[in-house]
N, C-alpha and C positions, 0 to 999 in steps of 0.2 A: 336185480342190480342193473343200473343203467350204464350201458357201454358207450354212450355218445359222449364225445369230448365237450367241455364247457364252451359256450358261445364266446367268440372273440369279438370284442368291440372294435370299432374302426381305428381308434388310436393305438390299441395293442397290435392290431393287424399291420398298421403302418410301421410301427417299431420293428415288428418281426420281419417285414419286407426289407427294411433298411439293413438289418443284421444279415439277412440272406444275401443281399447285394454285396455287402462288404466281405462276406465269407467267399463269395464267388471270385473275388479278385486276388485272394491269397495264393501265392505260389508255393513252392516247396517250403517245408517247415522243419528246422533242425531242432531236436529236443536238447534241453540243457541250457547252459550259459557259457558265454565267451568272456574270459577275463584277461585283461592286460596286466602283466605282473613285472615288477622290477625286484631284483634280488641281490643279496650279498653272497659272496663266495667264501671259501675257507682259507684263502691265502692271506697271511698276516699283513703284508705290505701292499695289498691291492688298493686301488683308488676307491673301492666300495667301502673300505674301512676308514677312509680319511674323514676329516671334519671340515666342511660338510661332506657327507658321503655322495659318491657318484655311482649309483647302483647300476648293475648290469641289466640289460633289457632294451626294449620290451620283449617279453616272452608271452606268447598267446596260449592260454590254457582253456580247453573245452572240458567242462564238467557236466556229468549227467548221471542219472540213476539207471542201473540195469539190475533187475531182480532184487530191488531194495538195497543194492550196494552202490556206493559212490564210485564212479569210474572217471579218471582224468586222462586226457591225452594232450600232449603239447602239439600245437599247430605251427607251421611256418607262417611268416607274415603274409605271404601271398594266399595261403589257404584261409587264414583269418579274414582277409579282405574279401575273398570269394564267398565265404560262408556267412559273413555278417548279416546280409539281407535275409538269409534263411532263419537265423536266430531271431531277427526282428519279426519275421512272419509267424514264428512259433509263439512269440509273446502276444502278437495281435490275435492269433487264433485262440489262445487261452483267455484273453480279455473278452473276445466275442462270445465264447462258450459261456463265460460267467454272466455276460449280459443276457444271453438267451435263457439261461437257468433262472436268473432273477426275474425276467419277464414272465416265464412260465409259472414260477412260484407265486408271483403276484396275482396272476390270472386264477390259479387254483385256489389260493387263499380267499380271493374275492368271491369266486363262484361257490365255494364250500362254506363261506361265512366264518372262516377261522380267524380272521383278523390278521394282524402282523406279528404273530408270535414266532 
């Protein structure tokens, strides 16, 4: 069994370097998603029940998975503003990981002669 990795062509190597450089610039990454929500209350005469409705909010909700369970936490507006770049960083990190995986799979499929299955 050959333990040497497949040879990397210059174009693939260049793509890999670009992904590495972009990864190096990512700061802290907050898992999950941040959602801006507007809601109705249960009071009959409230403005949120009028036509057209004037909903309450915005309320900021952080949703993520912990041990396969969805967990939600309400954030204050200043917290949402502070953490928003971290949510963006997490999204960028996921995108870059996907790019790296795709690049690697392409390299392996080409090297092994598997085609694009």
